[in-house]
Residue frames as a rotation matrix with the C-alpha (Angstrom) as fourth column:
UNK 1
0.852 0.112 0.511 -5.01
-0.279 0.924 0.263 19.88
-0.442 -0.367 0.818 33.59
UNK 2
-0.079 -0.931 -0.356 -1.50
-0.993 0.041 0.113 18.46
-0.091 0.363 -0.927 33.13
UNK 3
0.880 0.469 0.067 -1.65
-0.441 0.863 -0.246 15.07
-0.174 0.187 0.967 31.43
UNK 4
-0.372 -0.921 0.118 1.02
-0.768 0.376 0.518 12.34
-0.522 0.102 -0.847 31.36
UNK 5
0.733 0.582 -0.351 0.58
-0.677 0.574 -0.461 9.84
-0.066 0.575 0.815 28.53
UNK 6
-0.233 -0.764 0.601 2.26
-0.625 0.592 0.509 6.44
-0.745 -0.257 -0.616 28.64
UNK 7
0.536 0.269 -0.800 2.73
-0.812 0.425 -0.401 4.19
0.232 0.864 0.446 25.58
UNK 8
0.189 -0.436 0.880 3.52
-0.604 0.655 0.454 0.70
-0.774 -0.618 -0.139 26.79
UNK 9
0.552 -0.093 -0.829 5.48
-0.757 0.361 -0.544 -1.41
0.350 0.928 0.128 24.34
UNK 10
0.988 -0.130 -0.085 7.27
0.146 0.964 0.222 -4.71
0.053 -0.231 0.971 24.36
UNK 11
0.210 -0.976 0.052 10.67
0.866 0.161 -0.473 -3.18
0.454 0.144 0.879 23.84
UNK 12
-0.860 -0.501 0.099 10.25
0.385 -0.763 -0.519 0.32
0.335 -0.408 0.849 25.43
UNK 13
0.176 0.832 -0.526 7.99
0.949 -0.286 -0.135 2.47
-0.263 -0.475 -0.840 27.57
UNK 14
-0.676 -0.346 0.650 7.49
0.564 -0.812 0.154 5.93
0.475 0.471 0.744 26.08
UNK 15
0.053 0.665 -0.745 6.01
0.926 -0.313 -0.213 8.90
-0.374 -0.678 -0.632 27.93
UNK 16
-0.632 -0.190 0.752 5.03
0.489 -0.850 0.196 12.47
0.601 0.492 0.630 26.95
UNK 17
-0.409 0.435 -0.802 3.72
0.728 -0.375 -0.574 15.27
-0.551 -0.818 -0.163 29.14
UNK 18
0.546 0.652 0.526 1.27
0.832 -0.493 -0.253 17.88
0.095 0.576 -0.812 27.94
UNK 19
0.936 -0.204 -0.286 3.14
-0.159 -0.972 0.171 20.95
-0.313 -0.114 -0.943 26.88
UNK 20
-0.078 -0.988 0.135 6.23
-0.326 0.153 0.933 19.02
-0.942 0.029 -0.334 25.83
UNK 21
0.560 0.272 -0.782 7.18
-0.814 0.003 -0.581 18.07
-0.156 0.962 0.223 22.23
UNK 22
-0.224 -0.670 -0.708 9.70
-0.668 0.634 -0.390 15.29
0.710 0.385 -0.589 22.73
UNK 23
0.846 0.511 -0.154 8.81
-0.297 0.690 0.660 11.88
0.444 -0.513 0.735 24.28
UNK 24
-0.164 -0.838 0.521 11.04
-0.986 0.145 -0.078 10.20
-0.010 -0.527 -0.850 26.86
UNK 25
0.701 0.402 -0.588 11.61
-0.448 0.891 0.075 6.41
0.554 0.211 0.805 26.97
UNK 26
-0.218 -0.753 0.621 13.27
-0.930 0.354 0.103 3.58
-0.297 -0.555 -0.777 28.80
UNK 27
-0.696 -0.170 -0.697 13.77
-0.540 0.764 0.353 -0.07
0.473 0.622 -0.624 27.95
UNK 28
0.325 0.801 0.503 10.98
-0.928 0.373 0.006 -2.59
-0.183 -0.469 0.864 28.50
UNK 29
-0.519 -0.491 -0.700 10.97
-0.649 0.759 -0.051 -6.38
0.556 0.428 -0.713 27.78
UNK 30
0.112 0.612 -0.783 9.73
0.002 0.788 0.616 -9.73
0.994 -0.071 0.087 29.08
UNK 31
-0.451 -0.216 -0.866 10.83
0.816 0.293 -0.498 -8.96
0.361 -0.932 0.044 32.69
UNK 32
-0.878 0.112 0.465 8.94
-0.177 -0.979 -0.098 -5.63
0.445 -0.168 0.880 32.89
UNK 33
-0.441 0.745 -0.501 6.30
0.897 0.387 -0.214 -5.63
0.034 -0.544 -0.838 35.61
UNK 34
0.471 0.665 0.579 3.71
0.557 -0.733 0.390 -2.89
0.684 0.139 -0.716 36.24
UNK 35
0.833 -0.212 -0.511 5.57
0.410 -0.382 0.828 -2.00
-0.371 -0.899 -0.232 39.44
UNK 36
-0.193 -0.976 0.096 8.81
0.737 -0.080 0.671 -1.61
-0.647 0.200 0.736 37.45
UNK 37
-0.187 0.185 0.965 7.08
0.865 -0.436 0.251 0.44
0.467 0.881 -0.078 34.86
UNK 38
0.815 0.551 0.180 5.63
0.384 -0.746 0.544 2.90
0.434 -0.374 -0.820 37.35
UNK 39
0.541 -0.716 -0.442 8.99
0.489 -0.160 0.858 3.16
-0.684 -0.680 0.263 39.15
UNK 40
-0.405 -0.746 0.528 10.74
0.852 -0.099 0.514 3.89
-0.331 0.659 0.676 35.83
UNK 41
0.111 0.553 0.826 8.14
0.775 -0.569 0.277 6.48
0.623 0.609 -0.491 34.89
UNK 42
0.924 0.256 -0.283 8.34
0.382 -0.584 0.716 8.30
0.018 -0.770 -0.638 38.12
UNK 43
0.117 -0.965 -0.235 12.12
0.581 -0.126 0.804 8.50
-0.806 -0.230 0.546 37.82
UNK 44
-0.526 -0.308 0.792 11.96
0.850 -0.183 0.494 9.60
-0.007 0.934 0.358 34.16
UNK 45
0.030 0.657 0.753 9.19
0.520 -0.653 0.550 12.16
0.854 0.375 -0.361 34.74
UNK 46
-0.136 -0.140 -0.981 10.47
0.988 -0.086 -0.125 13.51
-0.066 -0.986 0.150 38.09
UNK 47
-0.857 -0.236 -0.458 10.44
0.251 -0.967 0.029 17.13
-0.450 -0.090 0.888 36.76
UNK 48
-0.685 0.716 0.135 6.95
-0.104 -0.280 0.954 16.88
0.721 0.640 0.266 35.28
UNK 49
-0.874 0.475 0.100 3.97
-0.141 -0.052 -0.989 17.72
-0.465 -0.878 0.112 37.58
UNK 50
-0.762 0.583 -0.281 1.09
-0.166 0.242 0.956 15.85
0.626 0.775 -0.088 36.15
UNK 51
-0.458 0.724 0.515 -2.58
-0.873 -0.256 -0.416 15.73
-0.169 -0.640 0.749 37.42
UNK 52
0.626 0.657 0.420 -3.81
-0.466 0.747 -0.474 12.65
-0.625 0.101 0.774 35.51
UNK 53
-0.572 -0.814 0.099 -2.30
-0.519 0.452 0.725 9.73
-0.635 0.363 -0.681 33.58
UNK 54
0.660 0.665 -0.349 -3.30
-0.711 0.402 -0.577 7.97
-0.243 0.629 0.738 30.32
UNK 55
-0.349 -0.753 0.558 -1.94
-0.490 0.654 0.576 4.50
-0.799 -0.072 -0.598 29.55
UNK 56
0.380 0.344 -0.859 -1.88
-0.911 0.303 -0.281 2.79
0.163 0.889 0.428 26.18
UNK 57
-0.014 -0.287 0.958 -1.78
-0.641 0.738 0.211 -0.96
-0.767 -0.611 -0.194 26.97
UNK 58
-0.490 -0.278 -0.826 -0.70
-0.859 0.317 0.403 -3.69
0.149 0.907 -0.394 24.59
UNK 59
-0.960 0.253 -0.123 -3.56
0.273 0.943 -0.191 -6.07
0.068 -0.217 -0.974 25.29
UNK 60
-0.238 0.965 0.113 -7.31
0.554 0.039 0.832 -6.30
0.798 0.261 -0.543 25.87
UNK 61
-0.993 0.034 -0.110 -8.92
0.066 -0.619 -0.783 -3.53
-0.094 -0.785 0.613 27.85
UNK 62
-0.303 0.952 0.042 -12.62
0.640 0.171 0.749 -3.46
0.706 0.253 -0.661 28.79
UNK 63
0.725 0.664 0.183 -14.32
0.368 -0.599 0.711 -0.46
0.582 -0.448 -0.679 30.31
UNK 64
0.510 -0.626 0.591 -10.98
-0.617 -0.744 -0.255 0.99
0.599 -0.234 -0.766 31.30
UNK 65
0.465 -0.333 0.820 -9.74
-0.685 0.452 0.571 -2.20
-0.561 -0.827 -0.018 32.99
UNK 66
-0.396 -0.689 -0.606 -7.03
-0.902 0.417 0.115 -4.61
0.173 0.592 -0.787 31.75
UNK 67
0.575 0.714 0.399 -8.59
-0.752 0.654 -0.087 -8.00
-0.323 -0.250 0.913 31.12
UNK 68
0.961 -0.275 -0.024 -5.67
0.247 0.893 -0.377 -9.93
0.125 0.356 0.926 29.66
UNK 69
0.465 -0.861 -0.204 -1.97
0.161 -0.145 0.976 -10.20
-0.871 -0.487 0.071 30.51
UNK 70
0.579 -0.278 -0.766 0.47
-0.761 -0.521 -0.386 -8.83
-0.292 0.807 -0.514 27.89
UNK 71
0.982 -0.184 -0.051 2.35
0.139 0.872 -0.470 -11.29
0.131 0.454 0.881 25.57
UNK 72
0.368 -0.910 0.188 5.70
0.431 -0.012 -0.902 -9.59
0.824 0.413 0.388 25.68
UNK 73
-0.123 -0.323 0.938 5.89
-0.663 -0.677 -0.320 -8.33
0.738 -0.661 -0.131 29.29
UNK 74
-0.963 -0.216 -0.160 5.99
-0.009 0.620 -0.785 -9.91
0.269 -0.754 -0.599 32.79
UNK 75
-0.169 0.966 -0.195 2.63
0.611 0.258 0.749 -10.89
0.774 0.008 -0.634 34.33
UNK 76
-0.539 -0.043 -0.841 0.79
0.816 -0.272 -0.509 -8.95
-0.207 -0.961 0.181 37.03
UNK 77
-0.980 0.022 0.198 -0.94
0.056 -0.925 0.376 -6.29
0.192 0.380 0.905 34.98
UNK 78
-0.297 0.955 -0.018 -4.63
0.345 0.125 0.930 -7.32
0.891 0.270 -0.366 35.32
UNK 79
0.519 0.555 -0.650 -4.92
0.789 -0.019 0.614 -6.73
0.328 -0.832 -0.448 39.11
UNK 80
-0.554 -0.796 -0.243 -2.48
0.828 -0.494 -0.266 -3.85
0.091 -0.348 0.933 39.40
UNK 81
0.552 0.721 -0.419 -3.82
0.782 -0.622 -0.042 -0.63
-0.291 -0.304 -0.907 40.91
UNK 82
-0.206 -0.658 0.724 -2.37
0.878 -0.451 -0.159 2.08
0.431 0.603 0.671 38.66
UNK 83
0.467 0.466 0.751 -4.33
0.116 -0.875 0.470 4.88
0.876 -0.132 -0.463 40.31
UNK 84
0.988 -0.114 -0.108 -2.93
0.109 0.007 0.994 4.03
-0.112 -0.993 0.019 43.72
UNK 85
0.274 -0.954 0.124 0.63
0.908 0.299 0.293 3.64
-0.317 0.033 0.948 42.29
UNK 86
-0.325 -0.381 0.865 0.53
0.736 -0.676 -0.022 7.03
0.594 0.630 0.501 40.54
UNK 87
-0.576 0.167 -0.800 -1.45
0.666 -0.470 -0.579 8.82
-0.473 -0.867 0.160 43.24
UNK 88
-0.587 0.423 -0.691 -3.80
-0.571 -0.821 -0.017 10.43
-0.574 0.384 0.723 40.66
UNK 89
0.476 0.867 0.150 -6.64
-0.384 0.359 -0.851 9.53
-0.791 0.347 0.504 38.28
UNK 90
-0.721 -0.692 0.035 -5.67
-0.349 0.407 0.844 6.97
-0.598 0.596 -0.535 35.50
UNK 91
0.608 0.777 -0.163 -7.44
-0.577 0.293 -0.762 6.01
-0.544 0.558 0.627 32.26
UNK 92
-0.524 -0.707 0.474 -6.31
-0.228 0.653 0.722 2.93
-0.821 0.270 -0.504 30.40
UNK 93
0.639 0.671 -0.377 -7.09
-0.571 0.085 -0.816 2.16
-0.515 0.737 0.438 26.79
UNK 94
0.573 -0.424 0.701 -5.76
0.619 0.785 -0.030 -0.48
-0.538 0.451 0.712 24.34
UNK 95
-0.285 -0.833 -0.473 -2.64
0.231 -0.539 0.810 0.93
-0.930 0.122 0.347 22.56
UNK 96
-0.781 0.012 0.625 -4.10
0.625 0.013 0.781 0.61
0.001 1.000 -0.018 19.10
UNK 97
0.274 0.960 0.062 -7.32
0.930 -0.281 0.236 2.28
0.244 -0.007 -0.970 20.19
UNK 98
0.424 -0.172 -0.889 -5.35
0.485 -0.786 0.383 5.12
-0.765 -0.594 -0.250 21.74
UNK 99
-0.708 -0.705 -0.045 -3.38
0.279 -0.338 0.899 5.66
-0.649 0.623 0.436 18.54
UNK 100
-0.465 0.622 0.630 -6.68
0.832 0.065 0.550 5.60
0.301 0.781 -0.547 16.59
UNK 101
0.539 0.654 -0.530 -8.18
0.801 -0.593 0.083 8.18
-0.260 -0.469 -0.844 18.89
UNK 102
-0.012 -0.661 -0.751 -5.16
0.227 -0.733 0.641 10.42
-0.974 -0.162 0.159 18.24
UNK 103
-0.901 -0.359 0.243 -5.50
0.279 -0.051 0.959 9.97
-0.332 0.932 0.146 14.45
UNK 104
-0.172 0.957 0.233 -9.24
0.927 0.237 -0.289 10.62
-0.332 0.167 -0.928 14.40
UNK 105
-0.988 -0.137 -0.068 -10.61
0.096 -0.904 0.416 13.42
-0.118 0.404 0.907 12.09
UNK 106
-0.368 0.924 -0.101 -14.32
-0.794 -0.369 -0.482 12.65
-0.483 -0.098 0.870 12.12
UNK 107
0.173 0.579 -0.797 -16.88
-0.897 0.427 0.115 10.17
0.407 0.695 0.593 10.77
UNK 108
0.945 0.072 0.318 -16.10
-0.190 0.914 0.358 6.44
-0.265 -0.399 0.878 10.91
UNK 109
0.208 -0.964 -0.164 -12.42
-0.965 -0.174 -0.199 5.61
0.163 0.199 -0.966 11.28
UNK 110
0.986 -0.079 -0.147 -10.85
0.096 0.989 0.111 2.20
0.137 -0.124 0.983 10.81
UNK 111
0.350 -0.922 0.166 -7.42
-0.937 -0.347 0.049 1.93
0.012 -0.173 -0.985 12.37
UNK 112
0.966 -0.200 -0.163 -5.13
0.185 0.977 -0.104 -1.07
0.181 0.070 0.981 11.64
UNK 113
0.550 -0.815 0.183 -1.75
-0.785 -0.430 0.446 -1.26
-0.285 -0.389 -0.876 13.31
UNK 114
0.860 -0.322 -0.396 0.87
0.000 0.776 -0.631 -3.35
0.511 0.543 0.667 11.40
UNK 115
0.262 -0.777 0.573 3.36
-0.945 -0.327 -0.012 -4.21
0.197 -0.538 -0.820 14.09
UNK 116
-0.790 -0.527 0.312 4.47
-0.598 0.776 -0.202 -7.28
-0.135 -0.346 -0.928 16.01
UNK 117
-0.534 0.729 0.428 0.84
0.542 0.684 -0.489 -8.34
-0.649 -0.029 -0.760 16.02
UNK 118
-0.648 0.465 0.603 -2.19
0.486 -0.357 0.797 -6.75
0.586 0.810 0.006 14.38
UNK 119
-0.730 0.403 -0.552 -3.81
0.388 -0.420 -0.820 -3.95
-0.563 -0.813 0.150 16.34
UNK 120
-0.656 0.568 0.496 -7.20
0.441 -0.245 0.864 -2.63
0.612 0.786 -0.090 15.33
UNK 121
-0.567 0.548 -0.615 -9.92
0.521 -0.339 -0.783 -0.23
-0.638 -0.765 -0.093 16.35
UNK 122
-0.178 0.598 0.782 -12.98
0.793 -0.384 0.474 1.66
0.583 0.704 -0.406 15.07
UNK 123
-0.797 0.127 -0.590 -13.98
0.314 -0.748 -0.585 5.20
-0.515 -0.652 0.556 16.01
UNK 124
-0.369 0.783 0.501 -17.58
0.830 0.035 0.557 6.00
0.418 0.621 -0.663 15.21
UNK 125
0.378 0.482 0.791 -18.59
0.167 -0.876 0.453 9.67
0.911 -0.039 -0.411 15.61
UNK 126
-0.002 -0.543 0.840 -16.02
-0.729 -0.574 -0.373 9.98
0.685 -0.612 -0.395 18.47
UNK 127
0.680 0.278 0.679 -16.89
-0.685 0.571 0.452 6.73
-0.262 -0.772 0.579 20.22
UNK 128
-0.343 -0.896 -0.282 -13.83
-0.931 0.365 -0.028 4.38
0.128 0.253 -0.959 20.48
UNK 129
0.809 0.541 0.230 -14.53
-0.555 0.832 -0.001 0.67
-0.192 -0.127 0.973 19.75
UNK 130
-0.265 -0.950 0.167 -11.50
-0.870 0.310 0.383 -1.49
-0.415 -0.044 -0.909 20.36
UNK 131
0.805 0.512 -0.301 -11.39
-0.593 0.712 -0.376 -4.73
0.022 0.482 0.876 18.16
UNK 132
-0.050 -0.774 0.631 -9.41
-0.435 0.585 0.684 -7.88
-0.899 -0.240 -0.366 17.75
UNK 133
0.725 0.369 -0.581 -9.45
-0.658 0.123 -0.743 -8.26
-0.203 0.921 0.332 13.98
UNK 134
-0.243 -0.917 -0.315 -6.11
-0.949 0.291 -0.117 -10.02
0.199 0.271 -0.942 14.06
UNK 135
-0.655 -0.020 0.755 -7.81
-0.435 0.827 -0.355 -13.07
-0.618 -0.561 -0.551 15.54
UNK 136
0.470 0.850 -0.238 -10.25
-0.673 0.170 -0.720 -13.55
-0.572 0.499 0.652 12.67
UNK 137
0.191 -0.382 0.904 -9.62
0.339 0.890 0.304 -16.68
-0.921 0.249 0.299 10.62
UNK 138
0.588 -0.104 -0.802 -7.79
-0.720 -0.519 -0.461 -16.22
-0.368 0.849 -0.380 7.35
UNK 139
0.137 -0.445 -0.885 -6.64
-0.722 0.567 -0.397 -19.02
0.678 0.693 -0.244 5.05
UNK 140
0.170 -0.099 -0.980 -4.90
0.269 0.962 -0.051 -21.59
0.948 -0.255 0.190 7.25
UNK 141
-0.573 -0.385 -0.724 -4.52
0.803 -0.087 -0.589 -19.38
0.164 -0.919 0.359 10.38
UNK 142
0.381 0.671 -0.636 -5.50
0.767 -0.613 -0.187 -15.82
-0.516 -0.417 -0.749 11.33
UNK 143
0.892 -0.056 0.448 -5.10
0.237 -0.787 -0.569 -12.32
0.385 0.614 -0.689 9.86
UNK 144
0.772 -0.603 0.202 -2.38
-0.561 -0.497 0.662 -11.67
-0.299 -0.624 -0.722 12.47
UNK 145
0.364 -0.631 0.685 -0.43
0.243 0.774 0.584 -14.73
-0.899 -0.046 0.435 11.26
UNK 146
0.301 -0.183 0.936 -0.36
0.949 0.154 -0.275 -13.45
-0.093 0.971 0.220 7.75
UNK 147
0.442 -0.119 0.889 -0.03
0.425 -0.845 -0.324 -9.62
0.790 0.521 -0.323 8.12
UNK 148
0.959 -0.270 0.084 1.65
-0.193 -0.409 0.892 -9.32
-0.206 -0.872 -0.444 11.51
UNK 149
0.240 -0.961 -0.138 5.38
-0.929 -0.269 0.255 -9.67
-0.282 0.067 -0.957 11.98
UNK 150
-0.133 -0.258 0.957 5.21
-0.147 0.960 0.238 -13.44
-0.980 -0.109 -0.165 11.59
UNK 151
0.718 0.493 0.492 3.75
0.431 0.240 -0.870 -13.11
-0.547 0.836 -0.040 8.15
UNK 152
0.824 -0.466 -0.321 6.31
-0.563 -0.738 -0.373 -10.51
-0.063 0.488 -0.871 7.10
UNK 153
-0.057 -0.936 0.347 9.13
-0.845 0.230 0.483 -12.75
-0.532 -0.266 -0.804 8.20
UNK 154
-0.056 0.135 0.989 7.66
0.115 0.985 -0.128 -15.88
-0.992 0.107 -0.070 6.64
UNK 155
0.579 0.479 0.659 6.54
0.663 0.193 -0.723 -14.54
-0.474 0.856 -0.206 3.26
UNK 156
-0.626 -0.750 0.212 8.87
0.761 -0.529 0.375 -11.56
-0.170 0.396 0.902 2.60
UNK 157
-0.660 0.282 -0.696 7.73
0.010 -0.924 -0.383 -8.03
-0.751 -0.260 0.607 1.92
UNK 158
-0.841 0.329 -0.430 6.16
-0.517 -0.252 0.818 -8.55
0.160 0.910 0.382 -1.54
UNK 159
-0.513 0.665 -0.543 3.87
0.343 0.739 0.581 -11.49
0.787 0.112 -0.607 -0.62
UNK 160
-0.535 0.273 -0.799 3.15
0.815 -0.080 -0.574 -9.99
-0.221 -0.959 -0.180 2.82
UNK 161
-0.857 0.209 -0.472 2.09
-0.291 -0.951 0.107 -6.68
-0.426 0.229 0.875 1.08
UNK 162
-0.697 0.620 -0.360 -0.40
-0.286 0.220 0.933 -8.68
0.657 0.753 0.024 -0.97
UNK 163
-0.346 0.577 -0.740 -2.02
0.811 0.580 0.072 -10.16
0.471 -0.575 -0.669 2.09
UNK 164
-0.689 0.114 -0.716 -2.22
0.420 -0.743 -0.522 -6.68
-0.591 -0.660 0.464 3.71
UNK 165
-0.866 0.362 -0.344 -3.93
-0.499 -0.673 0.547 -5.24
-0.034 0.645 0.763 0.64
UNK 166
-0.545 0.673 -0.501 -6.40
0.133 0.659 0.741 -8.21
0.828 0.337 -0.448 0.46
UNK 167
-0.434 0.348 -0.831 -7.26
0.894 0.280 -0.349 -7.96
0.111 -0.895 -0.433 4.14
UNK 168
-0.753 0.156 -0.640 -7.81
0.098 -0.934 -0.344 -4.18
-0.651 -0.322 0.688 4.08
UNK 169
-0.824 0.504 -0.261 -9.98
-0.409 -0.209 0.888 -4.49
0.393 0.838 0.378 0.94
UNK 170
-0.416 0.691 -0.591 -12.22
0.512 0.715 0.476 -7.00
0.752 -0.105 -0.651 2.72
UNK 171
-0.478 0.168 -0.862 -12.47
0.830 -0.236 -0.506 -4.87
-0.289 -0.957 -0.027 5.87
UNK 172
-0.907 0.114 -0.405 -13.24
-0.215 -0.953 0.213 -1.69
-0.362 0.280 0.889 3.90
UNK 173
-0.707 0.653 -0.271 -16.01
-0.175 0.210 0.962 -3.55
0.685 0.728 -0.035 2.02
UNK 174
-0.268 0.597 -0.756 -17.53
0.768 0.606 0.206 -4.79
0.581 -0.525 -0.622 5.23
UNK 175
-0.243 0.081 -0.967 -17.28
0.874 -0.414 -0.254 -1.51
-0.421 -0.907 0.030 7.32
UNK 176
0.341 0.288 0.895 -17.52
0.752 -0.655 -0.076 1.32
0.564 0.699 -0.440 4.77
UNK 177
0.123 -0.322 -0.939 -15.26
0.813 -0.510 0.282 3.61
-0.569 -0.798 0.199 6.84
UNK 178
0.989 0.142 -0.038 -14.81
0.112 -0.894 -0.434 7.32
-0.096 0.425 -0.900 5.99
UNK 179
0.440 -0.893 0.093 -11.13
-0.841 -0.446 -0.305 7.10
0.314 0.056 -0.948 6.82
UNK 180
0.941 -0.223 -0.256 -8.56
0.283 0.932 0.228 4.29
0.188 -0.287 0.939 7.16
UNK 181
0.545 -0.776 0.318 -5.33
-0.824 -0.567 0.028 4.78
0.159 -0.278 -0.948 9.07
UNK 182
0.721 -0.425 -0.548 -2.39
0.332 0.905 -0.265 2.31
0.608 0.009 0.794 8.94
UNK 183
0.642 -0.520 0.563 -0.25
-0.763 -0.504 0.404 2.54
0.074 -0.689 -0.721 12.05
UNK 184
0.828 -0.361 0.428 2.56
0.099 0.847 0.523 0.42
-0.551 -0.391 0.737 13.41
UNK 185
0.036 -0.930 -0.365 6.21
-0.413 -0.347 0.842 0.30
-0.910 0.121 -0.397 12.38
UNK 186
-0.540 -0.284 0.792 5.59
0.444 0.704 0.555 -2.17
-0.715 0.651 -0.254 9.45
UNK 187
0.618 0.786 0.008 3.16
0.450 -0.346 -0.823 0.13
-0.644 0.512 -0.568 7.67
UNK 188
0.482 -0.498 -0.721 6.16
-0.580 -0.798 0.164 2.00
-0.657 0.339 -0.673 6.29
UNK 189
-0.519 -0.709 0.477 7.33
-0.157 0.627 0.763 -1.16
-0.840 0.321 -0.437 4.57
UNK 190
0.347 0.714 0.609 4.44
0.635 0.298 -0.712 -0.99
-0.690 0.634 -0.350 2.06
UNK 191
-0.677 -0.638 0.366 5.68
0.677 -0.345 0.650 0.27
-0.288 0.688 0.666 -1.28
UNK 192
-0.706 0.585 0.399 2.24
-0.163 -0.682 0.713 1.73
0.689 0.439 0.577 -1.98
UNK 193
-0.798 0.506 0.327 -0.62
-0.371 0.014 -0.928 2.33
-0.474 -0.863 0.176 0.49
UNK 194
-0.677 0.633 0.376 -3.73
0.712 0.693 0.113 0.29
-0.189 0.344 -0.920 -0.13
UNK 195
-0.484 0.557 0.675 -6.69
0.357 -0.578 0.734 2.10
0.799 0.596 0.081 -1.70
UNK 196
0.450 0.826 0.339 -8.38
0.094 -0.422 0.902 4.55
0.888 -0.374 -0.268 0.61
UNK 197
0.652 -0.241 -0.719 -5.72
0.756 0.288 0.588 4.37
0.066 -0.927 0.370 3.30
UNK 198
0.604 -0.537 0.589 -3.39
-0.375 -0.843 -0.385 7.00
0.703 0.012 -0.711 4.91
UNK 199
-0.085 -0.788 -0.610 -0.22
0.450 0.516 -0.729 6.46
0.889 -0.337 0.311 6.94
UNK 200
0.915 0.403 -0.036 -0.39
0.195 -0.360 0.912 6.94
0.354 -0.841 -0.408 10.69
UNK 201
-0.102 -0.956 0.276 2.35
-0.272 -0.240 -0.932 7.67
0.957 -0.170 -0.235 13.18
UNK 202
-0.102 0.016 -0.995 3.05
0.768 0.637 -0.069 6.10
0.632 -0.771 -0.078 16.58
UNK 203
-0.951 -0.309 -0.005 3.31
0.250 -0.759 -0.601 9.59
0.181 -0.573 0.800 18.04
UNK 204
-0.362 0.892 0.270 -0.48
-0.479 -0.427 0.767 9.90
0.800 0.148 0.581 17.60
UNK 205
-0.040 0.305 -0.952 -0.79
0.667 0.717 0.202 7.50
0.744 -0.627 -0.232 20.57
UNK 206
-0.777 -0.335 -0.532 0.19
0.622 -0.534 -0.572 10.50
-0.093 -0.776 0.624 22.74
UNK 207
-0.817 0.557 0.151 -2.50
-0.443 -0.773 0.454 12.64
0.370 0.304 0.878 21.07
UNK 208
-0.044 0.841 -0.539 -5.01
0.005 0.539 0.842 9.97
0.999 0.034 -0.028 21.89
UNK 209
-0.297 -0.165 -0.941 -3.84
0.887 0.316 -0.335 9.95
0.353 -0.934 0.053 25.50
UNK 210
-0.990 -0.025 -0.138 -4.43
0.067 -0.947 -0.313 13.69
-0.123 -0.319 0.940 25.77
UNK 211
-0.580 0.811 -0.076 -7.84
-0.520 -0.297 0.801 13.35
0.627 0.504 0.594 24.15
UNK 212
-0.296 0.465 -0.834 -8.98
0.611 0.763 0.208 10.85
0.734 -0.448 -0.510 26.82
UNK 213
-0.326 0.146 -0.934 -9.03
0.862 -0.359 -0.357 13.78
-0.387 -0.922 -0.008 29.17
UNK 214
-0.242 0.244 -0.939 -9.43
-0.252 -0.951 -0.182 16.72
-0.937 0.193 0.292 26.72
UNK 215
0.144 0.373 0.917 -11.48
0.706 0.610 -0.359 15.50
-0.693 0.699 -0.175 23.72
UNK 216
0.952 0.271 -0.142 -11.07
0.106 -0.727 -0.678 18.91
-0.287 0.631 -0.721 21.95
UNK 217
0.173 -0.973 -0.156 -7.26
-0.095 -0.174 0.980 18.47
-0.980 -0.154 -0.123 21.73
UNK 218
0.991 0.134 0.020 -5.95
0.004 0.116 -0.993 19.18
-0.135 0.984 0.114 18.30
UNK 219
0.316 -0.946 0.065 -2.33
-0.663 -0.171 0.729 18.78
-0.679 -0.274 -0.681 19.20
UNK 220
0.937 -0.122 -0.326 -0.19
-0.206 0.562 -0.801 17.13
0.281 0.818 0.502 16.46
UNK 221
0.617 -0.784 -0.072 3.14
0.701 0.505 0.504 15.29
-0.359 -0.361 0.861 16.88
UNK 222
-0.291 -0.863 0.414 5.95
0.936 -0.346 -0.065 17.83
0.199 0.369 0.908 16.80
UNK 223
0.504 0.513 0.695 3.80
0.294 -0.859 0.420 20.77
0.812 -0.008 -0.583 17.95
UNK 224
-0.596 -0.801 -0.055 5.62
0.404 -0.240 -0.883 23.03
0.694 -0.548 0.466 20.39
UNK 225
-0.522 0.439 0.731 2.55
-0.646 -0.764 -0.003 24.45
0.557 -0.473 0.683 22.08
UNK 226
-0.750 0.259 0.609 0.44
-0.505 0.372 -0.779 23.26
-0.428 -0.892 -0.148 24.98
UNK 227
-0.836 0.540 -0.095 -1.98
0.342 0.648 0.680 20.46
0.429 0.537 -0.727 23.93
């Protein structure tokens, strides 16, 4: 089975084909429609012959269906028929959940993505549970307002880091995970990782996309061999 994995972002669309080691990308943005995305992918992946597609979507997904429009892209995603557009089976997962799946090593995993917003997911014995922890109330707003990009810009790295550590301590106390992965571009801005956490990598979103179809996949970012 040849798998094409798509990581949908607010600034770029990234794709990786099973058997390849380097992702391809093209620009995204507030005018990007699902039709435009599919057209761009087909052009960029013209030399890749894929049987199925995995999509990591930056918004709420329920039972494999998009249930909310993206904040940083054009509308029209909820009702779009991706399977018809690609002409093959398609599986859709929240982007944070897909990166969590790619990072999973067993037990109970808590994934927190420190990016523009605050992505989050649990994986319990292989079962993916997408969450919206960023919307939980915290101080005068929400966790996302304090430890997403708005909090980083408002408070600066030192104070922002303090909020990140506090939030993760509370989540760990509540969930007792075996493993905690911090993903997202802003995770690398932390001078020290919070207790019990390890650093993720956005490339693991592709691993998660492969695992949607091949759960036994042990491919790692940078591997040269077939996933």
